[in-house]
C-alpha positions, 0 to 999 in steps of 0.5 A, a space after each residue: 500500500 502506498 503512503 497516499 493509500 495510508 494516510 486516506 485510510 487513517 482515522 482523524 483524531 478531531 482533538 487533532 485538528 487545526 492544532 498546527 496552526 491554532 494560538 496558544 492555549 492559554 490564550 484559547 483554551 477551547 477548540 470548535 468542531 464543526 461537523 458542517 456535512 451534517 448541519 441541517 441548517 435550523 441556524 440555533 446556533 446563530 441565534 443564541 451565539 455570535 460566534 455562528 452565522 447562517 448562510 443563507 445561501 448555502 444553508 449550512 452554518 459556520 463558526 466565524 472562530 473555531 479557538 475561544 477563550 473562557 468569554 466565548 465560552 457559555 454562548 458556544 457552549 448553548 449552541 452545541 446544546 441547542 443544535 437539533 442534528 443529528 437527532 439532537 445530539 449536534 454537529 457543533 463539539 466545544 473541546 477543552 484544549 488542556 484535557 482534550 475533553 468534549 464539554 458540549 454537547 458531551 451525549 455520552 456524559 464523559 468527556 468523550 468526543 462524540 464528533 463522527 466524521 
């Protein structure tokens, strides 16, 4: 098998996404992971958090920032919790970069990252 095939078969660990070019953890200790391919365009995230906007042309929401600081945490957690996609399990995930645990929506209740790629 070639290196390209190996890369294609590799599972992506969501907690590592974007970390190469990320701001320091001390500045932005939280990360938003968004499963855009599963967004249903309800726009509830944009109603509760300034970091989120619904693109009316595509019908898909998107965050303005993927790395957030303490002051942005509460609104992004609410956006993750109100997302009705994936049968109310949501497609917005807020991860604590210091522990690699999912803060929201955390459907398993144990901090396990619930991204489904």
